[in-house]
C-alpha positions as CSV (number, residue, x, y, z in Angstrom):
1,M,53.2,-29.8,-15.3
2,W,56.4,-27.7,-15.6
3,K,55.4,-24.2,-16.8
4,L,57.1,-22.7,-13.8
5,L,57.5,-23.0,-10.1
6,A,56.6,-19.6,-9.6
7,A,55.8,-18.9,-5.8
8,V,59.3,-19.7,-4.5
9,P,58.8,-17.8,-1.0
10,L,55.7,-20.1,-0.3
11,A,57.5,-23.0,-1.7
12,L,60.3,-22.4,0.9
13,S,57.9,-21.9,3.9
14,L,55.8,-25.2,3.0
15,V,58.5,-27.6,1.9
16,N,59.2,-30.5,3.7
17,P,63.0,-30.3,4.6
18,T,63.2,-34.0,5.3
19,F,61.5,-35.1,2.1
20,A,63.4,-32.9,-0.1
21,V,66.7,-33.7,0.9
22,A,66.0,-37.5,0.4
23,Q,65.1,-36.3,-3.3
24,E,68.6,-33.8,-3.1
25,A,70.6,-37.3,-4.9
26,P,68.5,-38.4,-7.5
27,A,68.9,-41.9,-8.5
28,S,71.6,-42.2,-11.2
29,Q,69.1,-44.6,-13.1
30,K,66.3,-42.0,-13.4
31,S,66.0,-39.5,-16.2
32,V,66.7,-36.0,-16.3
33,P,62.5,-35.6,-16.4
34,E,62.0,-38.1,-13.9
35,Q,64.7,-36.0,-11.7
36,I,62.5,-32.7,-12.0
37,V,59.5,-34.4,-11.3
38,D,60.6,-35.8,-8.2
39,A,62.3,-32.5,-7.1
40,F,58.7,-30.7,-7.7
41,N,57.1,-33.3,-5.3
42,G,60.0,-32.8,-2.9
43,V,58.8,-29.1,-2.8
44,F,55.2,-29.3,-2.8
45,G,54.6,-32.6,-1.7
46,V,52.4,-35.3,-3.9
47,H,48.6,-34.6,-4.5
48,P,46.5,-37.3,-6.1
49,G,45.0,-36.2,-9.0
50,A,46.5,-33.0,-9.3
51,R,49.5,-31.7,-11.4
52,A,53.4,-31.9,-10.1
53,N,53.3,-28.0,-10.7
54,H,50.5,-25.6,-11.6
55,A,48.2,-27.6,-9.8
56,K,44.8,-25.5,-9.6
57,G,43.7,-24.0,-13.0
58,V,40.4,-23.7,-14.9
59,I,39.6,-24.9,-18.4
60,L,37.7,-23.0,-21.2
61,E,37.0,-23.3,-24.7
62,G,37.4,-21.0,-27.8
63,T,38.7,-20.8,-31.5
64,F,42.0,-19.2,-32.9
65,T,41.8,-17.1,-36.2
66,P,44.9,-16.8,-37.8
67,S,46.1,-13.2,-39.3
68,A,46.8,-12.7,-42.7
69,S,50.8,-12.6,-41.9
70,A,50.7,-15.9,-40.3
71,V,51.2,-17.8,-43.6
72,S,54.4,-16.1,-44.2
73,V,55.6,-17.2,-41.1
74,S,55.1,-20.8,-41.2
75,K,53.2,-23.8,-43.4
76,A,51.5,-25.2,-40.2
77,A,48.1,-26.0,-40.6
78,H,46.3,-23.6,-38.3
79,L,48.3,-21.2,-39.6
80,Q,46.8,-20.9,-42.6
81,K,43.6,-19.4,-44.1
82,Q,40.8,-21.3,-42.2
83,K,37.2,-21.8,-43.7
84,S,36.1,-21.4,-39.9
85,P,38.3,-20.7,-36.9
86,V,40.2,-23.6,-34.9
87,P,38.6,-24.9,-32.1
88,V,40.9,-24.3,-29.1
89,T,41.3,-25.7,-25.3
90,V,42.7,-23.3,-22.9
91,R,44.1,-23.4,-19.2
92,F,45.0,-20.9,-16.9
93,S,46.7,-21.9,-13.6
94,D,48.7,-20.6,-10.9
95,G,52.2,-21.1,-10.6
96,S,52.3,-23.7,-7.8
97,G,52.2,-27.3,-6.8
98,L,49.3,-26.7,-4.5
99,P,45.7,-27.3,-5.8
100,T,44.3,-25.1,-3.0
101,V,47.1,-22.2,-3.2
102,P,45.0,-18.6,-2.8
103,D,44.8,-16.9,-6.2
104,T,46.0,-13.8,-4.2
105,D,49.4,-15.3,-4.0
106,E,52.2,-13.6,-5.5
107,M,53.5,-16.1,-8.2
108,N,53.6,-16.4,-11.8
109,R,50.6,-17.5,-13.7
110,G,50.4,-20.3,-16.8
111,M,48.4,-20.2,-20.0
112,A,48.4,-23.4,-22.4
113,V,46.5,-23.7,-25.5
114,K,45.6,-27.2,-27.5
115,F,44.4,-26.5,-31.0
116,T,42.4,-28.9,-32.5
117,L,43.3,-29.3,-36.6
118,P,40.8,-29.7,-39.0
119,D,42.3,-33.6,-39.4
120,G,42.3,-34.4,-36.1
121,S,45.8,-33.8,-35.2
122,K,46.4,-31.4,-32.1
123,T,49.1,-28.9,-31.2
124,D,49.8,-27.2,-28.3
125,I,51.4,-24.1,-26.4
126,V,52.6,-23.7,-23.0
127,V,53.1,-20.0,-21.7
128,L,54.1,-18.4,-18.4
129,S,53.5,-14.8,-17.5
130,F,57.1,-14.1,-16.5
131,N,59.7,-13.2,-19.6
132,G,62.3,-15.5,-19.2
133,F,63.2,-18.3,-16.9
134,P,65.4,-18.4,-14.1
135,V,68.2,-20.9,-15.6
136,A,69.6,-22.2,-19.0
137,T,69.2,-25.8,-19.2
138,A,66.8,-28.5,-17.7
139,E,69.8,-29.9,-15.5
140,E,70.0,-26.9,-13.4
141,F,66.3,-26.2,-13.5
142,R,66.7,-29.6,-11.3
143,D,69.3,-28.2,-9.5
144,F,67.1,-25.0,-8.5
145,L,64.1,-26.7,-7.2
146,L,66.4,-29.5,-5.2
147,A,68.1,-26.2,-3.7
148,I,64.4,-25.1,-2.7
149,G,63.6,-28.7,-1.4
150,A,66.7,-28.4,0.9
151,S,66.1,-25.0,2.2
152,G,63.2,-25.2,4.8
153,P,62.0,-22.6,7.3
154,N,64.7,-24.4,9.8
155,A,68.1,-25.0,7.3
156,P,71.2,-23.5,8.4
157,K,71.9,-20.2,7.1
158,P,72.8,-19.6,4.3
159,T,70.7,-22.0,2.6
160,A,71.3,-24.5,-0.8
161,F,69.0,-22.0,-2.0
162,D,71.2,-18.7,-1.0
163,K,73.8,-20.8,-2.4
164,F,72.7,-21.6,-5.6
165,L,70.9,-17.6,-6.4
166,S,74.4,-16.2,-5.2
167,S,76.0,-18.4,-8.3
168,H,73.0,-17.8,-10.6
169,P,72.0,-14.2,-10.9
170,T,69.5,-14.7,-13.4
171,A,67.7,-17.0,-11.0
172,K,68.1,-14.3,-8.5
173,A,66.7,-11.9,-10.6
174,F,63.6,-14.1,-11.2
175,V,63.5,-14.7,-8.1
176,E,63.0,-11.0,-6.8
177,A,61.0,-10.1,-9.6
178,P,57.5,-8.7,-8.5
179,K,54.7,-10.9,-9.5
180,P,51.4,-9.1,-8.2
181,P,48.0,-11.0,-8.5
182,P,46.6,-9.7,-11.6
183,V,42.7,-8.5,-12.1
184,S,41.9,-11.5,-13.9
185,Y,43.6,-14.2,-16.6
186,A,42.8,-12.2,-19.3
187,T,44.4,-9.2,-17.9
188,L,48.4,-10.8,-17.9
189,A,50.7,-11.2,-20.8
190,Y,51.8,-14.6,-21.4
191,F,55.4,-15.5,-22.7
192,G,57.1,-18.7,-24.2
193,I,59.8,-20.0,-22.6
194,N,61.6,-21.6,-25.3
195,T,62.3,-20.9,-29.3
196,F,60.7,-22.8,-32.0
197,K,62.2,-22.8,-35.8
198,F,59.0,-21.7,-38.0
199,T,59.3,-22.9,-41.7
200,N,57.1,-21.2,-44.2
201,G,55.8,-23.0,-47.8
202,N,59.2,-21.3,-49.4
203,A,61.2,-23.4,-47.0
204,I,62.2,-19.7,-45.6
205,A,62.9,-20.5,-41.6
206,T,62.0,-18.0,-38.8
207,F,63.2,-18.1,-35.1
208,G,61.1,-17.0,-32.7
209,R,59.3,-17.1,-29.2
210,Y,55.3,-17.0,-28.5
211,Q,53.6,-14.1,-26.7
212,L,50.3,-14.2,-25.8
213,Q,49.2,-10.2,-25.1
214,P,45.5,-9.8,-23.6
215,V,43.4,-7.5,-25.5
216,A,41.9,-6.0,-22.1
217,G,45.5,-5.0,-21.3
218,Q,47.2,-5.6,-18.7
219,K,46.2,-4.9,-15.3
220,F,46.8,-5.7,-11.7
221,L,45.2,-5.7,-8.5
222,A,45.6,-2.8,-6.0
223,K,47.6,-3.6,-3.1
224,E,44.3,-2.6,-0.5
225,Q,42.1,-4.8,-3.2
226,V,44.2,-8.0,-2.4
227,S,42.7,-8.4,1.2
228,K,39.5,-8.4,-0.2
229,T,39.9,-10.5,-2.7
230,G,38.8,-14.6,-1.9
231,P,41.3,-17.2,-2.6
232,D,39.6,-18.5,-5.9
233,Y,38.8,-14.7,-7.2
234,L,40.7,-15.9,-10.5
235,V,38.9,-18.7,-11.6
236,D,35.7,-17.1,-10.5
237,E,36.3,-13.8,-12.7
238,I,37.4,-15.5,-15.8
239,G,34.3,-17.8,-15.8
240,E,32.0,-14.8,-15.1
241,R,34.2,-12.6,-18.0
242,V,33.5,-15.1,-20.4
243,R,30.0,-15.3,-19.8
244,R,29.7,-11.7,-20.8
245,G,31.5,-11.7,-23.7
246,A,34.6,-13.5,-25.6
247,V,38.0,-13.1,-23.8
248,K,41.0,-12.2,-26.8
249,F,44.1,-12.5,-26.8
250,K,46.7,-11.7,-29.7
251,L,49.2,-14.5,-30.8
252,L,52.4,-13.1,-31.3
253,L,56.1,-14.3,-32.5
254,Q,58.8,-12.4,-31.1
255,V,61.6,-12.9,-33.8
256,A,65.1,-13.6,-32.9
257,E,67.7,-11.6,-34.1
258,P,71.5,-12.6,-35.0
259,G,73.2,-13.1,-32.1
260,D,70.2,-13.8,-30.0
261,K,70.6,-17.2,-27.6
262,I,67.8,-19.8,-29.2
263,D,68.8,-22.2,-26.9
264,D,68.9,-20.6,-23.6
265,P,65.7,-19.4,-21.7
266,S,66.8,-17.2,-19.0
267,I,68.1,-14.7,-21.5
268,A,65.1,-12.6,-22.4
269,W,65.3,-11.0,-25.7
270,P,64.8,-7.0,-25.7
271,D,61.0,-5.9,-26.2
272,S,62.6,-3.9,-29.2
273,R,62.9,-7.3,-31.5
274,R,60.4,-7.5,-34.2
275,K,57.1,-9.1,-33.3
276,I,54.5,-10.5,-36.0
277,E,51.2,-11.5,-35.4
278,L,50.2,-14.9,-35.8
279,G,46.6,-14.5,-34.9
280,T,43.6,-14.2,-32.3
281,I,42.4,-16.6,-29.5
282,A,38.9,-15.7,-28.4
283,I,37.8,-17.7,-25.3
284,T,34.1,-18.2,-25.4
285,K,32.8,-21.2,-23.1
286,T,33.4,-22.3,-19.8
287,T,33.3,-26.0,-19.0
288,T,32.7,-28.3,-16.3
289,Q,36.1,-30.2,-16.4
290,S,37.9,-29.9,-12.8
291,H,41.4,-28.3,-12.8
292,T,42.0,-31.3,-10.8
293,A,41.1,-34.2,-12.3
294,D,41.1,-33.2,-16.0
295,T,42.6,-35.9,-18.2
296,L,44.0,-32.9,-20.5
297,L,47.8,-33.0,-21.2
298,F,49.6,-30.0,-22.7
299,L,52.8,-30.6,-24.4
300,P,55.6,-27.7,-25.3
301,G,56.5,-30.4,-28.0
302,A,53.6,-31.0,-29.7
303,V,53.9,-29.2,-32.9
304,V,52.8,-29.9,-36.5
305,P,54.7,-29.9,-39.7
306,G,56.3,-26.2,-40.2
307,I,57.2,-25.7,-36.4
308,E,60.3,-27.6,-34.9
309,A,62.1,-27.4,-31.3
310,A,64.7,-25.0,-31.4
311,D,66.0,-25.4,-27.6
312,P,67.1,-28.8,-26.5
313,M,64.9,-27.7,-23.4
314,I,61.8,-28.5,-25.0
315,A,62.4,-32.4,-25.0
316,V,62.9,-32.3,-21.5
317,R,59.9,-30.5,-20.4
318,S,57.9,-32.7,-23.0
319,A,59.1,-35.5,-21.4
320,A,58.3,-34.2,-17.8
321,Y,54.6,-33.6,-18.1
322,P,53.7,-37.5,-19.0
323,I,55.5,-38.2,-15.9
324,S,54.0,-36.0,-13.8
325,F,50.5,-36.8,-15.4
326,A,51.0,-40.6,-14.7
327,R,51.9,-39.7,-11.4
328,R,48.3,-38.0,-10.8
329,F,46.7,-41.1,-11.0
330,K,49.3,-43.4,-9.8
331,P,51.7,-41.7,-7.5
332,Q,55.2,-42.9,-7.1
């Protein structure tokens, strides 16, 4: 659900101010995850069968092969030497709660990966095409969404969102950062929002954030290409690309240094931080699963022994996703 509200200008132009303002004072009995899902619905509306955010996407399948260096980082089962590659299910998505959002809109994109381990257990990675997050806490993120919801095109100036950005410079930088349409979902880098603790077989801990770097390199559409491109070009393109051959990503761990904030996702660590290669994801198959009606649920907190959450926001994200999932089939 919450890989991130990405197209803020789009959201501001489409928001229903009456509904959104009604969500601005969440009922005290609701949990923060429920309030966040309410806030997403206040911005984008409720679309039966669709996620509250990243509603449009495409599902593919492939494998993960760990690197030789992965075992030094964690004892997690999928990071050990394997007799055969680990099956993965991958979902690429657009950062909007609108199932029909045009792929050509400027927004963040998401990538989610589900690893199916030999014993039948599963673990997930949920990452975003922007390195960083607009705010530090789940409560601030709720307020960020509520401010958007209260700031439709007819809202008086300065809007609630104007006021929020004036007091949250990281959110302002996030909103104003360029997010051009990529050539492909396969030509974007994706970054973990939160920090995890990785423990190896010798009980040595490493704190870090995931990165998924495209083997094809990062490539974006030129401005003159955007107007000539169809509204579903990313979904169409990735299907054709996979049919021509495997789409590969390197899974990296960006390692925290002493003094790095591991519980504040709004602070992106410098690119100079050491990176450890954990393995390669090879996407090899298209599927017939619908991007709006599929039953897959990717949870940021779905970890296995050897990996632990190191940021309290992970628990809130993992609680919000099932709430959004349930509302897809029984809207509140």
